[in-house]
Residue, then its C-alpha position, 0 to 999 in steps of 0.5 A: m107554523d101557522v098564526e091564529v086571531i083569538n078573541k082576548r076574552r075567549r082566549k081566557k077560557d079555553s084550555r087549548y091555549s095553554s102554554k103547550n100550544i102556543s109558542f108566543s103572540a103576534s100583533l095584529p096590523s094598526d089597520v085592523r079596526g071594528i070588532f078583530a082591533d081587541s083581538i091578540c094573535a096565537v102562533k100555534y105549531s100544527v100538524d094539521p094547519l088546515a083542521d086549525f085555521r077552520a077551527s080557528i076561524v069558525e071560534m072567531i065567527r062565533v065568538v066575536g059575531v060574525r054579521d056580514w061579509k064585510e066582517m069576514e072580508e076583515l077577518v080572512y085579511c087578519y089570517v093572510v097578512l099574518n101568515s107567510s104567503d106559502i101559508h095563503g093557499l091552507i088560508g083560503d081552503a079553509f075560508m072556501s070550506l067553510c063558505s060551502c057551509f052556509 
């Protein structure tokens, strides 16, 4: 099980977030501010969490409009704080694979 951060505006339009794919939602910690403050979190069961994290991260970068490293660090924080420590390596791998694309 992994937790994705999803922007509220995007979730309503995207059929990937049907009730078949999302088990329930979670709340971001109260210390999340800025461009991610109005986002929600979706809990998703995945057979390929690395690919799903990567796709979710790319979506957040595009939809929310991550503009600098500080916002990227905040996004990493959101994923890490919402997931158990045994998933943190996958989250790091997903972010690092995207950093090598830029």
